[in-house]
Phi, psi and omega in degrees: 000146183291165179285173183303134180274174176299320178296320177300314183293326176296318179293322176300316179299322178296318179295318179298316179298321178296319179294331182272000183244130177246123179244139177302134179094346177290154171276186177304142185299321180295322178298318183290334188264344181306312181300321181294317179290323176305313180290318184293326182261009175056046181279153169275316172223146182216163178178178174217139176211158178217163183243157174232145178292140176214123185052240181256007182230209181232158172221161180289124180270319178205157174206127177237130185225165172220124178101351173205167188284111183297320183294314181293316179295319180298319179296318179289321177299322179298319177298316183293314185292335178289331183245000181246109183293335179231122185263118179053232186266015186209163181266113183288339178287319181207090181305140179300150184305319182291345181267340190285126174056036178233142178281127183229136174252128182235131180237010179212125178280151178289166179279079183229120187301316182295317181292319179294321177298315180298314184292322178292315182301324183254015171060040177235015186302319185256011178276150178269134181250142173239113189216168175221140174265107182281121187228151166246110187061233179269358186267133177282128172267314182192149164271134180220126180183182180230152176231144179199170174283127177094160184286167177257156180254187181299327180301308184295320178298316181297319181296311183293325177299321179294335184268349187303305185293315174301321177295317180298315180297320182288325177298320178293318178296317177303319180297316180296316182294327181290339182286337185218105174304139183074027186297331180296323178290335181260017186301320180300319178293315181299324181300328181289348176268356179275127182290324182282155175303131183222145185223139172258122187245146173217124181062029179084357179249155181276124177254343174201142174227140177285181186299318179294320178295321178298322178296319178294317179298322181295328182275329182200074185294315186299313182293324180294315178297319180298317180294317179299315182292326177294321178292320178299325180272007179060033178257006179213159182226149165091335186283327184224149168264123184252132173233124184261144179232123178233150176209150181304129177077005182239135179295143183300136173248151178229128173265120180246119178246127182297126187285338178210160185297154183296344176197176179296122182285346185307302181299321179295317180298320179297315181295316183287329177299319177291320183292322184264357179071043181278149172286169179300320180294319179294323177302313180296318179296318179301316181299322181286312183298327181296340178279356181096007181293143174287169178300321180295315179293322179295320179297320178295317181293323182271355181056052178216178180284151178300324178298328178293320177298314180299319179298311181294322181295321177300318179293320180296316179301318180295315182291328181275347181073033180249146182258003179204162177298316181299319179295323178296314180297319179298316180294323179305309184282341179276323190253341187298000000 
């Protein structure tokens, strides 16, 4: 089959814009986008689902489908995941590194009684799946994919690969928004929990910056504003992740999160480690956390348990005299 056409790419761009836009009253972004991807990839059944920890296992947290009954499939999937330590070809507790955020085509289910029962019951046993495990660090955000009779071609693979990162970002945003009803009204508070520099923009101007963002603005306001406006006008790539919010009668707002630190954190971490009397392990954690990495992502980078990151971060905050992660990151980039 041929590769993605110009018309395909235009449709992909529309889907990406939809994923990057949050409107009051909308449901979760993945739920809204499943039908569009289902049609674009010619699926027989399509969907997205995620798990939440419960007791010592997992349970289905959400499921959005096209082509089959989400409620019935979700109930059966919940039964399977509770008694099956490994789901299909991947570990739902901690997906393998080679599985994370990669497009995979599967045409044969493993010899697993629970999975075969589920697939037979919902008439997808012999269908081929094209899917991606959307992850933040080692943590699964969502399974997203399509199933149909017959293999997929270069076109379908290319389309889904283009959607992986926008889908991952929206899955992460959906998770954050689900944690706090009315989260858009509390966005300013939530921004202060983001380690990376973040800005709320309206009409091309900054209406709020978190602590890390304020530190960057204090050091080089003109260049930061220029970069933000270039991204808003789509004249630059890579520096910021943009999420747009629209509501009836309200001017569009854009949340811009710096995609990478304003400079190499290494030299700053070394200087501050000496100044604050950090151990070598604390020095390494500080260097990772300063980039805006979550505890899970930091644990993966440092090859240690998430609890170890939390332990070291508590010690770093005490030695630095900071009362929050955001304050620590702001001080890091201001003083290093």
